[in-house]
N, C-alpha and C positions, 0 to 999 in steps of 0.2 A: 554727632549724636549716635548713641549705641542702638543697634537693632533691638526691637522689643524683647526678643528671646534672651537678651543679656541683662535685662532689668530684673532685679530681685523681686520676689513675691512681696516682701515687706515694703519695698518702694512702691509697688503697685497699690498696696493697701493704703499707704500714705497719700498717694495721688488721689485715690478714690475718696478718702476721708476729706481731703481739701476740696475736691470738686463737689462732693455732697454738701459740705459746709457752705460753699459759695452758692449752690443751688438753694439751700434753705435761707441764706441771707437775702437772696433775690426775692424769694417768696415773701419774706418779712417786709422788705422795703416796698414791694408792690402793695402789700396789704396796708402798710402805713401811709403810703403816699397816694394810692388810688383806691379809695373806698369802693366797695361793691365789685372789685375785680374777680372775686371768687364766689360770687353769689350762687353759682350753680352747685357748689358743694353743699350748700344749705338746703337745696331742693331734694337731695338724696337723704333718706332717713339715716341718721347717725353719720352722715358723710363727713362732717367736721371732725367728729371724734375718731372715726376710722383713719382719716388722713393724719391726725395728730399721732395716733398709735403707730402707723406705718412709717411716717417720716422721721419721727424722733427715735423710734426703734431701729430703723435702718441706719440712721446716723450713729447711734450707739454701737451697732454691729460693726461698721467700717472703722470707727475710731478705736474700738477694742482690738480689732485685728491689726490696725496700724501700730498699736502699742504692744503687739504680741500678747494680748490678753494679760498684761501685767496686773497684779492685784496689790492691795494694801490691807492691813488688818485694822478694823475698827470695832471695838467691843467684841472681840473674839470672833469676828466674822470677816471672811475674805471678800473684799469689795473690788470689782474690776475698776481700775483707774480711769479707763475711757468712759465708763458709765457715770462715774462721779463727775467727770469734766462735763459731759453732755447734760447731766441733771442740773448742774449749776448754771450752765448757759441757758437751758430751757426755762428754769425758774426765773432767771433775770429777764428773759424775753417776755414771759407770761406776765410778770408783775409790771413790766414797763408799759403794758397795754393800758394800764390805769391812766397814763398820761396822754393817750391819743384819743381824740373825740370819736373817731370812727371805729375804734377797736373795742372789744369787750373782754374784760377779764373774766375767766370762768374756771371754777374749781374742777368742773367736768373735763376741761381741756387738760388741766394738770394731771388729773387721774389717768386720762388716756395717754398722756406723754409718759408718765411713770410706768404704766403698764407696758407700753411699747419698749421702753428702755430696759426694763427687767426681763421681758420675754426675749428680746433680741440679744441681750447680753448673755443669757444662757445659751442661745443658739451660737453666738460667737465663741464661747468657751467650748462648747461641744465640737464645733467645726475645727477649732484650733487643735483640740486633742486628736481628732480623727486625722487631720493633716499631719501632725507630728508623728503619729503612729505609722502613717503611710510613708513618710519620708524616712523614718528610722528603718523600715523594711527594705528600702532601696539600697 
């Protein structure tokens, strides 16, 4: 095993994206299998929406960095590939809640998810530009 200083930054981003994805999968499984596990979130005003915003936004951030902020063009707009992947996964998960008796499908959750994905995608693009500028000066 190589010492951590020899692992590339891109590899660290990929590891972070995988770990974050596993963390989110764990949250989803607990919510599906153990109802009321996260009841305290609902006691905080907008706690559920803020958690959707931060969790899905954070996931989009690390996935975009893991993919080097690669983009594709759709209708003359550049779309971050990582954001599109996260959006598809999030929409699949949100719509799957229709089939679980203890879960509730919510348009508000989707709006918070999309808001987080868009906001953190811009942050990832900004961060990648700053990092590239710093590396090119070295």
